VMD Tcl script that draws the C-alpha trace (Angstrom):
set ca {
  {12.75 -1.84 -29.05}
  {14.97 -1.89 -25.99}
  {11.91 -2.06 -23.79}
  {11.10 -5.52 -25.17}
  {14.36 -6.85 -23.67}
  {13.24 -6.01 -20.13}
  {11.56 -9.21 -18.94}
  {12.57 -9.39 -15.29}
  {14.39 -7.53 -12.54}
  {17.99 -6.50 -13.31}
  {17.59 -6.90 -17.08}
  {18.26 -3.17 -17.36}
  {21.90 -3.89 -16.53}
  {22.24 -5.61 -19.92}
  {21.45 -2.35 -21.73}
  {24.50 -0.50 -23.06}
  {25.24 2.74 -21.24}
  {24.87 4.78 -24.43}
  {21.38 3.32 -24.98}
  {19.93 4.16 -21.57}
  {18.45 7.50 -22.65}
  {16.74 5.75 -25.56}
  {15.22 3.29 -23.07}
  {14.01 6.24 -20.99}
  {12.24 7.68 -24.04}
  {10.65 4.32 -24.79}
  {9.39 4.01 -21.21}
  {7.84 7.48 -21.39}
  {6.16 6.70 -24.68}
  {4.82 3.44 -23.27}
  {3.46 5.14 -20.14}
  {1.73 7.89 -22.12}
  {0.18 5.35 -24.48}
  {-1.10 3.03 -21.73}
  {-2.32 5.68 -19.29}
  {-4.16 7.52 -22.07}
  {-6.36 4.40 -22.25}
  {-6.53 3.18 -18.64}
  {-6.10 6.42 -16.71}
  {-3.72 6.63 -13.79}
  {-0.92 8.71 -12.29}
  {0.96 10.16 -15.24}
  {2.88 13.26 -14.17}
  {4.63 11.69 -11.20}
  {5.69 8.65 -13.22}
  {7.03 10.65 -16.18}
  {9.13 12.64 -13.74}
  {10.69 9.59 -12.07}
  {11.81 7.55 -15.11}
  {15.58 8.21 -14.98}
  {15.58 8.21 -11.18}
  {14.05 4.74 -11.18}
  {16.39 3.48 -13.90}
  {19.40 4.69 -11.89}
  {18.20 2.86 -8.79}
  {17.75 -0.36 -10.74}
  {21.23 0.04 -12.24}
  {22.81 0.68 -8.84}
  {20.95 -1.97 -6.86}
  {20.25 -5.68 -7.21}
  {16.59 -6.55 -6.82}
  {14.88 -8.14 -4.99}
  {17.83 -8.53 -2.58}
  {18.09 -4.74 -2.21}
  {14.91 -2.94 -1.16}
  {13.15 0.14 -2.56}
  {10.20 1.69 -0.69}
  {8.18 4.17 -2.71}
  {6.38 6.87 -0.75}
  {2.71 6.89 -1.78}
  {3.78 4.68 -4.69}
  {2.06 6.64 -7.45}
  {5.48 7.05 -9.13}
  {6.31 3.32 -9.24}
  {5.13 2.49 -12.79}
  {8.69 2.49 -14.22}
  {9.75 0.26 -11.34}
  {6.99 -2.17 -12.32}
  {8.11 -2.11 -15.95}
  {11.73 -2.81 -14.98}
  {10.68 -5.76 -12.82}
  {8.93 -7.61 -15.63}
  {5.35 -6.35 -15.44}
  {5.16 -4.37 -18.68}
  {2.70 -6.77 -20.31}
  {0.33 -6.39 -17.34}
  {-0.14 -2.67 -17.92}
  {-3.11 -3.24 -20.23}
  {-5.01 -4.16 -17.04}
  {-3.69 -1.21 -15.00}
  {-6.11 -0.28 -12.16}
  {-8.73 -2.71 -13.48}
  {-10.42 -5.40 -11.38}
  {-7.94 -8.26 -10.77}
  {-5.42 -6.31 -12.88}
  {-2.19 -4.49 -12.17}
  {-2.39 -2.11 -9.22}
  {-1.44 1.55 -9.59}
  {0.58 1.25 -6.37}
  {3.29 -1.13 -5.09}
  {1.82 -4.47 -3.97}
  {3.82 -7.21 -2.31}
  {1.44 -9.82 -3.72}
  {2.35 -8.66 -7.25}
  {6.13 -8.99 -7.04}
  {8.87 -9.73 -4.55}
  {10.45 -6.51 -5.81}
  {7.59 -4.57 -4.19}
  {8.82 -4.71 -0.64}
  {6.12 -2.59 1.04}
  {2.51 -1.75 0.13}
  {1.96 2.00 0.01}
  {-0.76 4.41 -1.05}
  {-0.76 7.17 1.56}
  {1.89 9.85 1.94}
  {4.91 10.27 4.23}
  {5.27 6.59 5.23}
  {8.33 5.44 3.27}
  {10.95 6.69 5.73}
  {9.40 4.91 8.72}
  {8.96 1.71 6.71}
  {12.49 1.96 5.34}
  {13.95 2.51 8.80}
  {12.13 -0.60 9.99}
  {13.59 -2.62 7.12}
  {17.06 -1.29 7.93}
  {16.81 -2.36 11.57}
  {15.46 -5.76 10.54}
  {18.46 -6.09 8.19}
  {20.91 -5.17 10.93}
  {19.39 -7.50 13.51}
  {19.44 -10.46 11.13}
  {22.95 -9.71 9.82}
  {21.89 -8.73 6.30}
  {24.12 -6.73 3.97}
  {21.60 -5.47 1.43}
  {20.85 -1.82 0.66}
  {17.58 -0.17 1.69}
  {16.35 2.91 -0.19}
  {13.30 5.02 0.65}
  {12.07 7.38 -2.06}
  {10.05 10.37 -0.85}
  {8.78 13.44 -2.68}
  {9.09 17.04 -1.52}
  {5.31 17.09 -1.11}
  {5.35 14.03 1.13}
  {8.07 15.64 3.20}
  {5.45 18.13 4.43}
  {3.93 15.29 6.46}
  {5.00 15.21 10.09}
  {5.48 11.45 10.10}
  {8.43 11.86 7.74}
  {10.23 14.05 10.29}
  {9.50 11.60 13.09}
  {11.27 8.98 10.99}
  {14.18 11.31 10.15}
  {14.61 12.04 13.86}
  {14.98 8.33 14.58}
  {17.05 7.61 11.47}
  {19.65 10.14 12.60}
  {20.77 7.66 15.28}
  {21.67 5.00 12.72}
  {25.27 3.83 12.39}
  {24.54 1.67 9.34}
  {23.62 2.63 5.80}
  {20.14 3.90 4.94}
  {19.58 5.81 1.69}
  {16.82 8.39 1.37}
  {16.00 9.77 -2.07}
  {14.30 13.19 -1.84}
  {12.56 13.54 -5.21}
  {12.10 17.30 -5.52}
  {10.12 18.41 -8.57}
  {9.81 21.99 -7.38}
  {13.20 23.05 -8.79}
  {13.83 25.35 -5.84}
  {17.64 25.23 -5.49}
  {19.88 27.33 -7.72}
  {22.60 25.91 -9.94}
  {25.53 27.69 -8.31}
  {24.75 26.23 -4.90}
  {24.28 22.86 -6.56}
  {27.68 23.12 -8.26}
  {29.55 23.77 -5.00}
  {27.56 21.04 -3.29}
  {28.41 18.56 -6.06}
  {32.11 19.32 -5.60}
  {31.87 18.76 -1.86}
  {29.91 15.54 -2.33}
  {32.70 14.10 -4.49}
  {35.19 14.77 -1.71}
  {33.01 13.72 1.22}
  {31.96 10.39 -0.31}
  {35.36 9.35 -1.69}
  {36.63 6.15 -0.10}
  {39.86 7.77 1.08}
  {38.01 10.62 2.75}
  {35.56 8.30 4.51}
  {38.31 6.00 5.72}
  {40.41 8.92 6.97}
  {37.42 10.50 8.75}
  {36.55 7.21 10.44}
  {40.18 6.58 11.42}
  {40.67 10.03 12.94}
  {37.47 9.76 14.99}
  {38.37 6.26 16.22}
  {41.83 7.39 17.33}
  {40.61 10.55 19.04}
  {37.86 8.72 20.91}
  {40.53 6.68 22.68}
  {42.44 9.69 24.06}
  {41.92 11.83 27.16}
  {40.81 14.94 25.24}
  {39.48 13.13 22.19}
  {35.81 13.92 22.72}
  {36.58 17.64 22.98}
  {38.68 17.55 19.78}
  {35.97 15.71 17.86}
  {33.41 18.28 19.00}
  {35.63 21.18 17.80}
  {36.20 19.49 14.39}
  {32.47 18.99 13.91}
  {31.69 22.60 14.87}
  {34.26 23.96 12.41}
  {33.03 21.66 9.66}
  {29.41 22.69 10.27}
  {30.25 26.40 10.19}
  {31.73 26.03 6.71}
  {28.96 23.78 5.45}
  {26.31 26.28 6.55}
  {27.65 28.60 3.84}
  {27.64 26.19 0.94}
  {25.39 23.19 1.58}
  {21.62 23.60 1.11}
  {20.79 20.51 3.14}
  {22.02 21.68 6.53}
  {18.68 20.92 8.16}
  {19.37 17.26 7.48}
  {23.10 17.53 8.24}
  {22.30 19.03 11.63}
  {20.03 16.07 12.33}
  {22.94 13.73 11.65}
  {21.92 12.79 8.10}
  {24.55 13.12 5.38}
  {23.19 15.31 2.58}
  {24.18 14.79 -1.06}
  {22.90 17.00 -3.82}
  {21.10 18.50 -5.45}
  {21.48 16.08 -8.35}
  {19.83 16.23 -11.78}
  {17.29 13.43 -11.54}
  {17.18 13.10 -15.33}
  {20.93 12.48 -15.63}
  {21.17 8.70 -15.34}
  {24.97 8.63 -15.09}
  {25.04 11.26 -12.33}
  {22.29 9.47 -10.45}
  {24.07 6.09 -10.63}
  {27.26 7.70 -9.40}
  {25.67 9.42 -6.40}
  {23.70 6.31 -5.38}
  {26.90 4.26 -5.46}
  {28.59 6.96 -3.37}
  {25.71 6.91 -0.89}
  {26.02 3.15 -0.43}
  {29.44 3.71 1.17}
  {28.14 6.00 3.92}
  {27.85 4.30 7.31}
  {24.72 6.05 8.47}
  {21.64 7.73 7.03}
  {22.23 9.62 3.79}
  {19.84 11.81 1.84}
  {20.22 12.30 -1.91}
  {18.41 15.43 -3.07}
  {17.20 14.80 -6.62}
  {15.70 17.47 -8.87}
  {13.11 16.22 -11.36}
  {10.41 17.68 -13.60}
  {6.89 16.41 -13.07}
  {5.30 15.33 -16.34}
  {8.63 15.38 -18.19}
  {8.45 14.46 -21.84}
  {4.76 15.14 -22.36}
  {3.93 18.80 -22.84}
  {0.34 18.77 -21.51}
  {1.53 17.06 -18.30}
  {4.39 19.53 -17.93}
  {2.02 22.47 -18.26}
  {-0.88 21.09 -16.20}
  {0.78 19.14 -13.40}
  {-2.29 19.01 -11.14}
  {-4.60 17.69 -13.85}
  {-2.17 14.95 -14.89}
  {-1.32 13.90 -11.35}
  {-4.15 11.39 -11.51}
  {-5.84 11.47 -14.88}
  {-8.78 9.83 -16.55}
  {-8.26 8.43 -20.08}
  {-7.21 11.22 -22.45}
  {-6.42 12.07 -26.07}
  {-2.64 11.98 -26.52}
  {-2.57 14.71 -29.15}
  {-4.47 17.30 -27.13}
  {-4.19 16.02 -23.58}
  {-7.95 16.52 -23.19}
  {-10.13 13.86 -21.51}
  {-11.46 11.18 -23.85}
  {-14.78 11.21 -22.05}
  {-15.32 14.79 -20.89}
  {-17.70 15.31 -17.98}
  {-20.98 17.02 -18.79}
  {-22.63 16.40 -15.43}
  {-21.52 18.10 -12.20}
  {-19.99 15.80 -9.61}
  {-20.31 16.12 -5.85}
  {-16.97 17.94 -5.63}
  {-18.30 20.55 -8.07}
  {-21.41 21.04 -5.94}
  {-19.28 21.40 -2.82}
  {-17.10 23.96 -4.60}
  {-20.09 26.09 -5.59}
  {-21.67 25.96 -2.14}
  {-18.38 26.85 -0.45}
  {-18.08 30.02 -2.53}
  {-21.65 31.02 -1.63}
  {-21.06 30.33 2.06}
  {-17.86 32.38 1.98}
  {-19.73 35.27 0.40}
  {-22.45 35.23 3.07}
  {-20.25 34.77 6.13}
  {-16.77 36.25 6.58}
  {-16.03 33.78 9.37}
  {-16.09 30.84 6.95}
  {-12.57 29.51 6.37}
  {-11.48 26.55 4.26}
  {-8.65 24.11 4.97}
  {-7.14 21.42 2.77}
  {-4.16 19.08 3.10}
  {-2.46 19.62 -0.27}
  {-5.66 18.93 -2.23}
  {-7.13 22.28 -3.35}
  {-8.04 20.92 -6.79}
  {-9.13 17.45 -5.72}
  {-11.43 18.72 -2.97}
  {-12.89 21.58 -5.03}
  {-11.47 24.44 -2.97}
  {-9.53 26.13 -5.78}
  {-12.41 28.53 -6.55}
  {-12.77 29.43 -2.87}
  {-9.03 30.10 -2.76}
  {-9.25 32.41 -5.77}
  {-12.16 34.35 -4.27}
  {-11.06 34.45 -0.62}
  {-7.30 33.81 -0.48}
  {-6.98 35.19 3.06}
  {-9.51 32.62 4.30}
  {-8.03 29.61 2.50}
  {-5.31 27.43 4.02}
  {-3.40 24.63 2.32}
  {-1.33 23.05 5.08}
  {0.47 20.50 2.91}
  {0.19 16.75 3.33}
  {-0.48 17.10 7.04}
  {-3.99 15.93 7.95}
  {-3.25 15.85 11.67}
  {-2.13 19.47 11.63}
  {-5.10 20.42 9.42}
  {-7.61 19.18 11.98}
  {-5.97 20.73 15.06}
  {-5.38 23.95 13.09}
  {-9.10 23.95 12.33}
  {-9.82 23.43 16.03}
  {-7.71 26.48 16.83}
  {-9.56 28.52 14.23}
  {-12.88 27.42 15.72}
  {-11.71 28.28 19.22}
  {-10.83 31.72 17.85}
  {-14.38 32.31 16.64}
  {-14.04 31.21 13.00}
  {-16.14 28.61 11.17}
  {-13.62 26.18 9.64}
  {-14.50 23.65 6.96}
  {-11.91 20.91 6.45}
  {-12.20 19.39 2.97}
  {-10.55 15.99 2.83}
  {-10.86 12.57 1.22}
  {-12.36 9.90 3.44}
  {-9.31 7.64 3.32}
  {-7.01 10.54 4.28}
  {-9.12 11.82 7.18}
  {-8.50 8.58 9.08}
  {-4.88 9.74 9.42}
  {-6.11 12.45 11.83}
  {-8.32 10.34 14.09}
  {-6.75 11.42 17.38}
  {-6.98 15.09 16.45}
  {-10.69 14.72 15.63}
  {-11.34 13.03 18.95}
  {-8.98 14.97 21.19}
  {-8.77 18.46 19.72}
  {-12.17 18.92 18.10}
  {-14.78 16.72 19.71}
  {-13.74 16.79 23.37}
  {-14.04 20.58 23.19}
  {-17.20 20.33 21.06}
  {-15.74 22.83 18.59}
  {-17.77 23.72 15.47}
  {-15.50 22.21 12.82}
  {-17.16 20.91 9.64}
  {-15.55 17.94 7.91}
  {-16.45 17.85 4.20}
  {-15.58 14.22 3.45}
  {-15.11 13.66 -0.27}
  {-14.52 10.29 -2.00}
  {-16.60 8.49 0.65}
  {-17.54 4.92 -0.20}
  {-16.00 2.96 -3.05}
  {-13.67 5.07 -5.18}
  {-12.60 2.41 -7.66}
  {-9.29 2.32 -9.46}
  {-6.96 3.41 -6.64}
  {-7.91 0.35 -4.61}
  {-7.53 -0.68 -0.97}
  {-5.60 2.34 0.28}
  {-8.11 4.83 -1.11}
  {-11.53 3.23 -0.66}
  {-13.49 5.52 1.68}
  {-15.40 2.73 3.39}
  {-14.50 3.19 7.06}
  {-15.56 6.74 8.00}
  {-19.00 5.88 9.45}
  {-17.20 3.40 11.67}
  {-14.25 5.45 12.86}
  {-16.26 8.65 13.39}
  {-19.45 7.34 14.96}
  {-17.79 6.19 18.17}
  {-16.73 9.76 19.02}
  {-19.01 11.77 21.35}
  {-20.24 15.18 20.12}
  {-19.82 14.18 16.47}
  {-22.72 14.49 14.00}
  {-22.48 12.39 10.83}
  {-24.71 12.94 7.82}
  {-24.75 11.93 4.16}
  {-26.78 13.52 1.32}
  {-28.96 11.55 -1.10}
  {-28.46 14.01 -3.99}
  {-26.81 17.25 -5.01}
  {-29.46 19.49 -3.44}
  {-29.19 17.75 -0.12}
  {-25.41 18.19 -0.12}
  {-25.98 21.93 -0.37}
  {-28.58 21.85 2.40}
  {-26.39 19.71 4.67}
  {-23.37 21.99 4.32}
  {-25.48 25.02 5.25}
  {-26.94 23.06 8.17}
  {-23.48 21.96 9.33}
  {-22.05 25.48 9.36}
  {-24.90 26.71 11.51}
  {-25.07 23.80 13.96}
  {-22.29 24.89 16.31}
  {-20.92 21.35 16.86}
  {-18.52 19.03 15.03}
  {-20.21 17.73 11.87}
  {-19.06 15.30 9.17}
  {-20.81 15.63 5.82}
  {-19.98 12.57 3.74}
  {-20.40 12.37 -0.04}
  {-19.15 10.05 -2.79}
  {-16.92 10.37 -5.80}
  {-18.55 10.82 -9.19}
  {-21.60 12.44 -10.75}
  {-23.96 14.10 -8.29}
  {-27.36 12.40 -8.25}
  {-30.08 14.70 -9.59}
  {-33.08 12.49 -8.81}
  {-35.61 12.85 -5.97}
  {-35.45 16.64 -6.30}
  {-39.04 16.95 -5.05}
  {-38.06 15.47 -1.67}
  {-36.29 18.28 0.14}
  {-37.45 18.43 3.72}
  {-35.41 20.79 5.92}
  {-32.32 19.19 7.45}
  {-32.83 18.77 11.19}
  {-30.33 17.22 13.63}
  {-30.71 13.44 13.69}
  {-33.92 13.34 11.65}
  {-34.49 11.01 8.70}
  {-36.71 11.71 5.71}
  {-39.43 9.40 4.37}
  {-39.34 9.21 0.58}
  {-42.01 6.54 -0.02}
  {-44.27 5.04 2.67}
  {-45.94 1.70 2.02}
  {-45.66 -1.57 3.95}
  {-44.03 -5.03 4.17}
  {-40.46 -4.00 3.23}
  {-38.69 -0.88 4.52}
  {-35.45 0.21 2.85}
  {-33.41 2.39 5.21}
  {-30.67 3.88 3.04}
  {-27.80 6.26 3.76}
  {-26.31 8.80 1.37}
  {-25.32 7.32 -2.01}
  {-27.40 4.22 -1.27}
  {-30.67 6.16 -1.44}
  {-30.29 6.22 -5.22}
  {-29.67 2.45 -5.14}
  {-32.62 2.03 -2.81}
  {-34.87 3.79 -5.31}
  {-33.81 1.28 -8.00}
  {-34.23 -1.68 -5.60}
  {-37.73 -0.48 -4.78}
  {-38.65 -0.39 -8.47}
  {-37.47 -3.99 -8.90}
  {-39.37 -5.21 -5.84}
  {-42.56 -3.41 -6.80}
  {-42.42 -5.05 -10.22}
  {-42.54 -8.35 -8.34}
  {-45.59 -7.32 -6.35}
  {-44.05 -6.16 -3.07}
  {-45.10 -3.06 -1.14}
  {-41.89 -1.15 -0.36}
  {-41.07 1.96 1.67}
  {-37.90 4.02 1.29}
  {-36.36 6.05 4.12}
  {-33.51 8.50 3.54}
  {-31.63 8.03 6.82}
  {-29.68 11.29 6.43}
  {-27.91 10.87 9.79}
  {-25.79 7.95 10.92}
  {-25.24 9.79 14.18}
  {-27.44 10.60 15.95}
  {-29.64 7.79 14.68}
  {-33.30 8.65 14.11}
  {-34.65 5.98 16.46}
  {-38.20 7.25 16.11}
  {-38.12 6.61 12.34}
  {-36.58 3.15 12.88}
  {-39.27 2.19 15.39}
  {-41.96 3.56 13.08}
  {-40.60 1.42 10.24}
  {-40.63 -1.65 12.47}
  {-44.25 -1.06 13.41}
  {-45.55 -1.32 9.83}
  {-43.07 -3.56 7.97}
  {-42.10 -7.22 8.08}
  {-38.54 -6.74 6.85}
  {-36.12 -3.90 7.61}
  {-33.25 -3.49 5.11}
  {-30.38 -1.15 5.94}
  {-28.22 0.04 3.04}
  {-24.85 1.77 3.34}
  {-21.58 2.15 1.43}
  {-19.46 1.46 4.52}
  {-18.06 -1.67 6.13}
  {-20.53 -3.64 8.22}
  {-18.57 -3.40 11.46}
  {-19.55 -0.23 13.30}
  {-21.71 1.06 10.48}
  {-25.28 2.28 10.14}
  {-26.74 -1.25 9.98}
  {-25.27 -2.20 13.33}
  {-26.73 0.92 14.90}
  {-30.19 0.01 13.59}
  {-29.81 -3.54 14.93}
  {-28.78 -2.15 18.30}
  {-31.89 0.04 18.28}
  {-34.10 -2.99 17.56}
  {-32.50 -4.95 20.39}
  {-32.83 -2.15 22.93}
  {-36.52 -1.71 22.19}
  {-37.26 -5.44 21.96}
  {-38.34 -5.21 18.31}
  {-38.39 -8.59 16.56}
  {-38.54 -7.56 12.90}
  {-36.24 -9.38 10.53}
  {-33.36 -7.11 9.55}
  {-31.08 -7.44 6.54}
  {-27.89 -5.35 6.58}
  {-26.56 -4.40 3.16}
  {-23.01 -3.12 3.53}
  {-19.44 -3.71 2.44}
  {-17.88 -6.86 3.94}
  {-15.25 -6.36 6.63}
  {-12.44 -6.65 4.12}
  {-10.23 -4.45 1.99}
  {-11.69 -3.89 -1.46}
  {-9.25 -4.02 -4.37}
  {-9.10 -1.66 -7.34}
  {-11.57 -1.76 -10.19}
  {-14.58 -0.06 -11.74}
  {-16.98 1.03 -8.99}
  {-20.09 -0.54 -10.52}
  {-18.22 -3.81 -11.02}
  {-16.99 -3.73 -7.42}
  {-20.53 -3.17 -6.16}
  {-21.73 -6.25 -8.05}
  {-18.76 -8.25 -6.79}
  {-19.51 -7.50 -3.13}
  {-23.28 -7.61 -3.52}
  {-24.39 -4.04 -2.90}
  {-25.69 -3.27 -6.40}
  {-29.45 -2.99 -6.98}
  {-29.90 -6.43 -8.60}
  {-27.99 -8.26 -5.86}
  {-29.86 -6.47 -3.08}
  {-33.26 -7.14 -4.67}
  {-32.34 -10.81 -5.09}
  {-31.39 -11.12 -1.41}
  {-34.63 -9.46 -0.31}
  {-36.76 -11.68 -2.57}
  {-35.01 -14.74 -1.15}
  {-35.79 -13.66 2.41}
  {-39.42 -12.86 1.63}
  {-39.88 -16.23 -0.12}
  {-38.40 -17.95 2.92}
  {-40.87 -16.14 5.17}
  {-43.77 -17.30 3.00}
  {-42.63 -20.93 3.21}
  {-42.28 -20.65 6.99}
  {-45.81 -19.26 7.33}
  {-47.25 -22.05 5.12}
  {-45.49 -24.70 7.20}
  {-46.75 -23.13 10.41}
  {-50.31 -23.16 8.98}
  {-50.03 -26.87 8.04}
  {-48.81 -27.69 11.53}
}
mol new
graphics top color blue
foreach p $ca { graphics top sphere $p radius 0.5 }
foreach p [lrange $ca 0 end-1] q [lrange $ca 1 end] { graphics top cylinder $p $q radius 0.2 }
display resetview
């Protein structure tokens, strides 16, 4: 196999030109085989195979730099830089990441995971190159979806001022430009990037700039050129910004891609190559079901169906069902997503109420302020978003929603540890970044019924509310405990003495298991479902302190700024001297891996928590015995 000859960066250049398409087929077969076992981003990677091969043929790595937007299409890049044998550990703890990681390879120049960042990062690398006198090529790869993010246009605006080379690859898998326009554009590209043309253009401009009427002549030439290009070039938006546009190019034609990248390297300024690709190419199920194979669980290669089909509803499913019911009852309910209708569970709402559903693209900032405008107009907007993506809209939450105390509901999916996607996707900061904002209510359900109750509560509250729930199967336990949701009020599940477990959201289930372990060891244990991180139920905290020796807070959020710190602050303000153990995620980024394994690793699983509590209680006993002897 040709793939076996790829052991390090630039080995692809040893492959004969006539064998490159065979290598592309082998890469696709390898990706399908591996991802069917490990899970991962399949469609985006199958679509970028030839594009990636062309970049590696045109560039010299690691001297030249490639920045992948999001990075979920970088698997072929990893294969071509000598990491093929690591794919058996893809997205597993201490294994190969599903995204570019600088610690993995010097060919991964920038860590990515969120959308619309590659142009800004690439521009920074270009300026660093220019300042230090470097001569290497910098390429940023961005998808048409990522180009809906405003940050990309901020970068393009700044890149337009460049007078040195910066290559932008626009990977467009929407196939939106017709062939005839592409044919004319290809002809013009050949002329405009030829060495003679570029040298002549530069020479004419240099000569004219030194004459009395040169600036006026240059202006007239540019106006005439632009008038003609408006008729035949589809990329005039970029041309008008000062960015040379090349394309569209068939992203699955390796020879054409190599040629246009080499042409682009000669342009003294920013240049965009518009590449047309097919998401999921080479695997029929991924071609037909692009959304499902964007990020897939392990699947059967023959059928494309999941290897371990779900038979239990997850929290996203519950949210989807409740949203449809809310939309039926109240015509003012509107739903907003940032390019995630499937992932957030809003597809059913969209099908039922299309006029009240808004997908704003990968633009979380706009989504939040748009929701604020809807609320100001009398609607009841619900923004469905992943926890790690909502942090991209922090200023809009604070400035546009909460200062005005507008009734926007944030349905925060994938809160807490999410597992295989790693540091960039773990939803472990939302308690912290939201709880410092005035007018914001933050709550988290213990089970699937409480998620339904909290969403109904949030819609009727009339203030900004964040409802936070985890990834995975919705907990069906504790069904008998369903007290009405009231602002800032916790719910006692079990009331005993000695040890009080104060748990938030997903940790209530863990708290129930911890209680069982402790009771088997003879301890009396209470369990409080905190429900609200903000406002904190101080009355319940003080009540717990009055009848328990040890207070244990439990949350799936980082320690800094989380629920535990708020409980400690409450104890300090009221002069309460109970011992308090905070169970939370360390103030660190958590790598990729199975969620249950990660919980054990950082000590927030039931066995680890019970062990810590038993150690503290044993220490208290020894202290009391010593005091008695004294």
